[in-house]
C-alpha positions in Angstrom: 212.0 100.2 81.8 214.7 102.4 83.2 214.6 105.1 85.8 214.1 107.9 83.3 211.2 106.2 81.7 209.6 105.5 85.1 210.2 109.0 86.4 208.4 110.4 83.3 205.1 108.8 84.5 205.3 110.0 88.1 203.9 113.4 89.1 206.9 115.0 90.8 207.7 118.4 92.4 211.5 117.8 92.4 214.0 115.5 90.8 217.7 114.8 91.1 220.1 112.3 89.6 219.6 109.9 86.7 220.2 106.2 85.8 220.1 104.1 82.7 220.0 100.9 84.7 216.8 98.8 84.3 214.2 99.0 87.1 213.7 95.5 88.6 210.8 96.3 90.9 208.6 98.8 92.8 208.4 98.4 96.6 207.0 100.4 99.5 208.4 98.0 102.1 212.2 98.4 102.5 212.5 94.8 103.6 211.5 93.6 100.1 214.1 95.8 98.3 216.4 93.9 95.9 219.1 95.3 93.7 217.6 97.5 91.0 214.2 98.1 92.7 212.7 101.6 93.3 211.7 102.4 96.8 208.6 104.5 97.3 209.0 106.2 100.7 205.6 107.5 101.9 204.1 108.7 105.1 201.4 106.4 106.6 199.1 106.2 109.5 201.4 104.1 111.7 204.8 104.7 110.3 206.8 106.8 107.8 208.6 105.0 105.0 211.1 107.8 104.8 212.7 106.4 107.9 213.8 103.4 106.0 215.4 105.0 102.9 219.0 104.3 104.1 218.1 100.7 104.6 216.6 100.5 101.1 219.7 102.0 99.6 222.0 99.6 101.4 219.8 96.8 100.0 220.5 97.9 96.5 217.6 100.3 95.7 218.2 101.9 92.2 216.2 105.0 93.0 214.0 106.7 95.6 210.6 108.3 95.4 209.8 110.3 98.5 207.0 112.5 99.8 209.3 114.3 102.2 211.1 117.4 101.1 213.6 117.0 104.0 214.4 113.5 102.7 214.8 114.8 99.2 217.2 117.5 100.2 219.2 115.0 102.3 219.5 112.6 99.4 220.7 115.3 97.0 223.5 116.2 99.4 224.5 112.8 100.8 223.5 110.2 98.3 224.8 111.5 95.0 224.4 108.8 92.4 221.1 107.6 93.7 218.3 109.2 91.6 215.4 110.7 93.6 212.0 112.1 92.9 210.1 114.3 95.4 206.4 114.0 95.2 203.5 115.7 96.9 201.3 112.6 97.3 203.2 109.3 98.2 200.3 106.9 97.5 199.5 108.6 94.2 203.2 108.3 93.2 203.1 104.6 94.2 200.1 104.0 92.0 201.7 105.9 89.1 205.0 104.1 89.4 203.4 100.7 89.8 201.1 101.2 86.9 204.0 102.1 84.7 206.3 99.3 85.9 203.6 96.6 85.5 202.7 97.8 82.0 199.4 99.6 82.7 197.2 96.7 83.4 194.4 99.1 84.3 194.1 99.7 80.6 193.4 96.0 80.0 190.9 95.3 82.7 187.4 96.9 83.2 187.1 97.5 86.9 184.0 97.0 89.1 184.5 98.4 92.7 182.2 97.4 95.6 182.0 99.5 98.8 179.7 99.5 101.8 179.7 98.3 105.4 178.1 94.9 104.8 177.7 92.7 101.8 180.9 93.7 99.9 182.4 90.2 99.9 179.2 88.4 98.9 178.4 91.0 96.2 182.0 90.8 94.8 181.9 87.0 94.7 178.5 87.0 93.0 179.5 89.6 90.5 182.6 87.7 89.5 180.7 84.5 89.2 178.1 86.1 86.9 181.0 87.5 84.8 182.7 84.2 84.7 179.5 82.4 83.7 179.4 84.8 80.7 182.8 83.3 79.7 184.9 86.2 81.0 188.2 85.8 82.8 188.6 87.9 85.9 190.7 89.1 88.8 188.9 89.2 92.2 190.4 91.2 95.1 188.6 90.9 98.4 188.5 90.1 102.1 188.4 86.3 102.0 190.7 85.6 99.1 192.0 86.9 95.7 191.4 85.2 92.4 193.8 85.6 89.4 192.2 84.1 86.3 190.7 81.3 88.4 193.7 80.7 90.7 192.9 81.3 94.4 195.4 83.4 96.4 195.3 84.4 100.1 194.2 87.9 100.9 196.0 90.2 103.3 193.9 93.4 103.1 190.4 94.0 101.8 192.0 96.8 99.6 195.7 96.2 99.1 198.2 98.9 98.4 198.2 100.0 94.7 201.5 98.3 94.0 200.1 94.9 95.0 196.9 95.5 93.2 198.6 96.4 90.0 200.8 93.3 90.2 197.7 91.1 90.6 196.0 92.9 87.7 199.1 92.5 85.5 199.3 88.8 86.2 195.6 88.4 85.5 195.9 90.4 82.2 198.8 88.2 81.1 196.5 85.2 81.6 193.7 86.7 79.5 191.6 88.5 82.2 189.5 91.3 81.0 187.6 92.1 84.3 188.6 93.3 87.7 186.1 92.9 90.6 187.4 94.4 93.9 186.1 95.2 97.3 187.0 98.8 98.2 187.2 99.5 101.9 186.7 102.9 103.5 190.2 102.7 104.8 191.5 102.0 101.3 189.5 104.9 99.8 190.5 107.4 102.4 194.2 106.4 102.2 194.3 106.5 98.4 195.1 102.8 97.9 192.7 102.6 94.9 194.4 105.4 93.0 195.3 104.6 89.4 192.2 102.3 88.9 189.5 103.9 86.8 186.3 102.1 87.9 183.9 101.5 85.2 181.2 100.3 87.6 181.0 101.3 91.3 178.6 99.6 93.8 177.3 100.9 97.1 175.8 98.2 99.4 174.9 100.1 102.5 176.3 102.2 105.4 176.0 101.2 109.0 178.0 101.8 112.1 181.6 100.4 111.8 185.3 101.4 111.7 184.7 104.5 113.9 188.0 103.7 115.6 189.5 104.9 112.4 187.0 107.4 111.0 185.9 108.9 114.4 182.5 109.9 113.1 179.8 108.5 110.8 180.1 111.6 108.6 183.7 110.9 107.9 183.0 107.2 107.3 180.4 108.1 104.7 182.7 110.7 103.2 185.3 108.0 102.6 182.7 105.8 100.8 181.5 108.7 98.8 185.0 109.2 97.3 184.3 106.2 95.0 181.4 108.1 93.4 181.9 111.8 93.5 184.9 112.3 91.3 187.0 114.2 93.8 189.8 111.8 94.6 189.1 109.1 92.0 187.5 109.4 88.5 183.8 109.0 88.7 182.5 105.6 87.5 180.7 105.2 84.3 177.8 103.5 86.2 177.0 103.9 89.9 175.0 101.0 91.3 173.3 102.1 94.6 171.2 100.4 97.2 167.9 102.3 97.1 167.0 101.1 100.6 169.9 102.9 102.2 169.3 106.4 103.5 172.5 107.6 101.9 171.5 106.6 98.4 170.0 109.9 97.4 173.1 111.9 98.3 175.3 109.4 96.6 173.1 109.5 93.5 173.3 113.3 93.4 177.1 113.3 93.8 177.6 110.6 91.2 175.2 112.3 88.7 177.0 115.6 89.2 180.3 113.9 88.5 178.9 112.5 85.2 178.0 108.9 86.2 174.9 107.0 85.2 173.0 105.9 88.3 171.2 102.6 88.7 169.4 101.7 91.9 168.3 98.3 93.3 166.3 97.1 96.2 163.4 95.0 97.5 160.2 96.6 96.4 162.0 99.7 95.3 164.7 100.8 92.9 165.3 100.5 89.2 166.3 96.8 89.6 164.1 95.3 92.2 162.7 92.2 93.8 159.0 93.0 93.4 158.2 90.0 95.6 160.0 87.0 96.9 159.6 83.7 98.8 162.2 82.3 101.1 162.7 78.6 100.8 164.8 76.0 102.8 167.4 76.1 100.0 167.4 79.9 99.3 164.8 82.1 97.7 162.4 82.5 94.7 162.5 86.1 93.5 160.3 88.0 91.1 162.6 90.5 89.3 161.4 93.7 87.7 164.1 95.7 85.9 164.2 98.4 83.1 165.1 95.7 80.6 162.8 92.8 81.6 161.0 90.8 84.2 161.7 87.2 85.4 161.3 84.7 88.2 164.6 83.4 89.4 165.6 80.8 92.0 168.6 81.5 94.2 170.6 79.2 96.5 171.4 82.2 98.7 169.1 82.5 101.8 167.6 85.6 103.3 166.6 89.1 102.4 170.1 90.4 102.8 171.3 88.0 100.1 168.5 89.0 97.8 170.0 92.5 98.1 173.5 91.2 97.4 172.2 89.3 94.4 170.4 92.4 93.1 173.6 94.4 93.4 175.7 91.8 91.6 173.0 91.3 88.9 172.8 95.1 88.2 176.6 95.5 88.2 177.1 92.5 85.8 174.4 93.9 83.5 176.2 97.3 83.6 179.3 95.4 82.5 177.4 94.1 79.4 176.1 90.7 80.5 172.6 90.3 78.9 169.5 90.1 81.1 168.5 86.7 79.7 172.0 85.3 80.5 171.9 86.7 84.0 168.5 85.1 84.6 170.0 81.8 83.4 173.1 82.1 85.6 171.4 83.0 88.9 170.4 79.4 89.9 174.1 78.3 89.5 175.4 80.8 92.1 176.8 79.3 95.3 176.9 80.7 98.8 180.2 82.5 99.8 182.5 80.8 102.4 181.8 82.2 105.9 178.7 84.0 104.7 175.7 82.2 106.0 177.7 78.9 105.8 175.9 75.8 107.0 177.8 73.3 109.2 176.2 69.9 109.2 177.2 66.7 110.9 173.8 65.1 110.9 172.5 67.1 114.0 168.8 67.8 114.3 169.3 71.5 114.4 170.8 74.1 112.0 174.2 75.6 112.6 175.3 78.7 110.6 178.7 80.4 110.5 178.6 84.1 109.4 180.9 87.0 109.3 178.4 89.4 110.8 180.5 91.7 113.0 178.4 94.9 113.1 175.2 95.4 115.0 173.3 95.9 111.7 174.7 92.7 110.2 174.1 90.7 113.3 170.5 92.0 113.5 169.9 91.0 109.9 171.4 87.6 110.5 169.1 87.0 113.5 166.1 88.1 111.5 166.9 85.5 108.9 167.4 82.8 111.6 164.0 83.8 113.1 162.4 83.4 109.7 163.9 79.8 109.6 162.6 78.9 113.0 159.1 80.1 112.2 158.9 76.9 110.1 160.2 74.6 112.9 159.0 76.3 116.1 162.6 76.3 117.3 164.8 78.9 119.1 167.6 81.2 117.9 170.9 80.7 119.8 173.5 83.3 119.0 177.2 83.2 119.8 179.2 86.4 119.0 182.0 88.7 120.3 183.6 92.0 119.5 187.2 92.6 118.3 189.8 94.1 120.5 191.6 97.4 119.6 188.6 98.4 117.5 185.5 100.7 117.9 184.5 100.3 121.5 181.2 102.2 121.1 179.6 99.4 119.1 180.1 96.8 121.8 176.9 97.4 123.8 175.0 97.9 120.5 176.2 94.5 119.4 175.0 93.1 122.7 171.6 94.6 122.3 171.3 93.5 118.7 172.2 89.9 119.7 169.8 89.8 122.6 166.8 91.5 121.0 166.3 88.8 118.4 167.7 85.7 120.1 166.4 83.3 122.7 169.8 82.6 124.2 173.2 84.3 123.7 176.7 83.2 124.3 179.1 86.2 124.4 182.7 85.4 123.7 186.0 86.5 122.3 186.6 87.6 118.7 190.2 88.6 118.0 190.8 90.3 121.4 194.3 91.4 120.2 196.0 93.5 123.0 192.8 93.9 125.1 191.7 91.8 128.0 188.8 89.6 126.7 186.9 90.0 129.9 187.0 93.8 129.6 185.6 93.6 126.1 182.8 91.4 127.3 182.1 93.8 130.2 181.4 96.5 127.6 179.1 94.1 125.6 177.1 93.0 128.7 175.0 96.2 129.3 173.5 95.7 125.8 172.6 92.1 126.7 171.1 93.1 130.0 169.0 95.8 128.3 167.6 93.3 125.9 166.4 91.0 128.6 167.7 87.9 126.9 169.0 84.8 128.7 172.8 84.9 128.2 176.1 83.5 129.4 179.7 84.8 129.0 182.6 82.6 128.0 185.8 84.2 126.9 187.2 81.0 125.4 185.7 80.9 121.9 186.0 77.2 121.4 184.2 76.6 124.7 181.6 79.2 123.8 180.9 77.3 120.5 180.5 74.1 122.6 178.0 75.8 125.0 175.9 77.1 122.1 175.8 73.7 120.3 175.0 71.8 123.5 172.2 74.2 124.3 170.5 73.5 120.9 167.5 71.2 120.5 165.8 69.9 117.4 164.5 72.7 115.2 166.8 75.4 116.7 169.1 77.6 114.7 172.6 78.2 116.1 174.4 81.3 114.8 178.2 81.5 115.2 178.8 85.1 114.2 181.7 87.4 113.7 184.6 85.5 112.2 183.1 83.8 109.2 185.8 82.8 106.8 188.7 83.7 109.2 191.2 81.0 110.0 192.9 82.4 113.1 192.3 84.0 116.5 194.4 87.1 117.3 195.4 87.2 120.9 197.8 89.4 122.9 201.2 88.6 121.5 200.2 85.6 119.5 198.0 84.3 116.8 196.5 80.8 116.9 194.8 78.7 114.1 191.0 78.9 114.6 188.1 78.6 112.3 184.5 78.6 113.6 183.3 76.1 111.0 186.1 73.7 111.7 185.6 73.9 115.5 181.9 73.6 115.2 182.1 70.6 112.9 184.4 68.8 115.4 182.1 69.5 118.3 179.0 68.5 116.3 180.6 65.3 115.2 181.3 64.4 118.8 177.8 65.5 119.8 176.0 63.5 117.1 178.1 60.5 118.0 176.9 60.7 121.6 173.3 61.2 120.4 173.5 58.0 118.4 175.3 56.1 121.1 172.6 57.2 123.6 169.8 56.1 121.3 171.5 52.7 121.0 171.3 52.0 124.8 
């Protein structure tokens, strides 16, 4: 592909220069430019790519796509010989250029997009697993990791820039993939990162308070989620799969229907695809399904009501992608829990330890309810360790404290990626919620020490929740990032603790 062929696929408002040289790449980061690559310079929330055009040209950029008319005029005058396109929307141009350069992989993969505050990752993993069980090859893009035709890759952003998404899709398509399953964050939707992907199925899990440091208000947060369904920024999906238990479902259903989508709802005791009844077990749940195409009793290895909802969402989405009801019923018992999502850590201790990503008050509340259901069988207590991230929405901190305290018997408040903020100042904003709940609590800013406090406080039959980081493998501090995983730290502490227990019994 040369410049002229690429430019023909980009919506431009101005153009200058030409080149017959082959395009070797598409980049939006000037540091990655190699000779022959096209640099897409676009304005972002924290920086303006147009500031780095000269650097890109010096690195050998073949051509420039810019969303700045000033930059366009400058290049026409001072950089004759470097072809340039002026575009109105930088991210749309990045998607168009990337799609063209990578051979239009969106035409080869049927896309399922999953959005919502909680449950995106688990629903995405389960949807992909159901599709794979049906002998389909897939690309998964999400928070924990990416999958390319079965190969696991690290994930940087929940929703990557379109250039990176199209590259993953193209590689997957070259390996025989026919399905794309991707989490779609509110940031990604609002910023246009998912442009160029026509979602066949779109899933809405729920909407609870989060990301207000970015969106400022819940109305704006919901408006970003709605973009996946209403056909205003992105084409409406063929099928919209909506959580009937969320108060926003009726509005989303109306918007999706108006845009031409078929709407399917799911829920516990409600919705088109529903769990009519269920029984939680030590190993998961037994669920009685009622759907428009059949009924069945299934056994799931995923514990708790919240995972019943995630399973229903994935079940409905996979059926919308053409997997038969009977096949889905057969596949459900094979589904495995997702890393960092209600992940058990066991070193032989007489109590349960769970690592979970719950980092909103709603998710934490749901997690504690599940733990309380477990202790109802043992007579034990619920011990919760959690924190709140730095440089993020401060208004949710007391809400998290109250959510943790209301359902727990003992709480350890600690650090969770404090970033540039003082951990003690974050904890001071959490503490009013803890006090209001009346729970017994302690504050320990060192997360490893906090894990130790929670584990050492546990007795037989208790459930210890280590919440907030889930799958994450690092702790982000002011000026540095250190390796840190809750499950790994907990396992080391538990191993030592169990060893002491056994040694003590031997005396």
